[in-house]
N, C-alpha and C positions, 0 to 999 in steps of 0.2 A: 924691610919686610918682617924680619925676625923680631924686631922690637914691637911692631904692630901686633904680631901674633901673640907674643907673650903678654902684652898689655890687654889684648882681647881675652886671653885665658884668665888673667888676673881679674878683669872686669866680670867675666862670667862666674868665676869662683866667688867673688865678693857678692854678686847677685844671688848665687845659690845659698850662701851663708845667711844673707838677709832673709831669703825665703824660708830657710830652716828655722831661724829665730822667730819669724812671724808665725810660722806654723806651730811652733812650740808655745808661743804666747797665746795663740788662738785656742790650742788644746787646754792650756791651763785655765783660761777664762771659761771655756766650755765646761770643764770639770767643776769649776767654782759655781757656775750658774746651775748645773745639774745638782750639785750638793745642796744649794739653797732651795731648789725646787723640791728635792726629796724631803728636806726638813719642813718646808711649808706644807707639803701634802701630808706628811706624817702628823703634823699638828692639826690639820683639818680633819684627818681620819680620826684622831684621838677625840677631838671635839664632837664629831659626828657620832662616834661610838658612845660617848658619854651622854649625848642628847638622846640617842636611841634607848640607852639603858634607863634614863630618867623617864622617858615616855612609857617604856614597858612596865616600870614599877608603878607609875600612875595608873595605867590601864589595868594592871593586875589588882590594884587597890579598888578601883571602880568596879571591876568584875566581882571581887569578893563582896563588896557592899551590895551590888545588885543581886548576887546569889543569896545573900542573907535576907534581903527584902523579898525575894521570890519565895524563900522558905516561909517567911512570916505571912505573906499574902496567901500562899497555898494552905497553911494551917488555918488562917482566918476563913478562907473559902470553904474548907471542910467543915469548920465549926458552924458557919452560917448555913451550909447545905443541910447539915444535920438538924439545926434549929428549924429551918424551913420545912423539912420533912416532918418533924415533930408537930409543927403548927398545922401543916396540911392534914396530918392524921387526926389532930384534935378537931379541926374544922369538919372533917368528914364524920367523926363521931358525933359532934354537936348537931350537924345537919340531919344525921340519921335519927338522933334522939328527938329533934324538932319535928321531923316527919312523923315519927311514932306518936308524939304527943298530939300533933294535929289530927292524925287518924283516930286517936283515942277520944279527942274532944268531938270529932265529927260524929262518931257513933253513939255518943252519950246523949 
């Protein structure tokens, strides 16, 4: 009976040691996988950040170009509005003069 008990203790002790080794191996593997995941996610974050920065630079350049075009179109619009007002004033003066001449010819 004593031999069976000591063999049983030896068996349990060896099983416990095997479980400890498996647990240690599992934790090492888990830490390794976690490190690989962190490295991969860090690389993806860097790529995403770089892509976002490139897109922001591109959009800023487009925004500057559109702003410049807006300034040019606004200046052109003001120039054309002034020219239109001048032409409308000239037309009004010419129509007034035409009416006056017509009235002058009618009375003669």
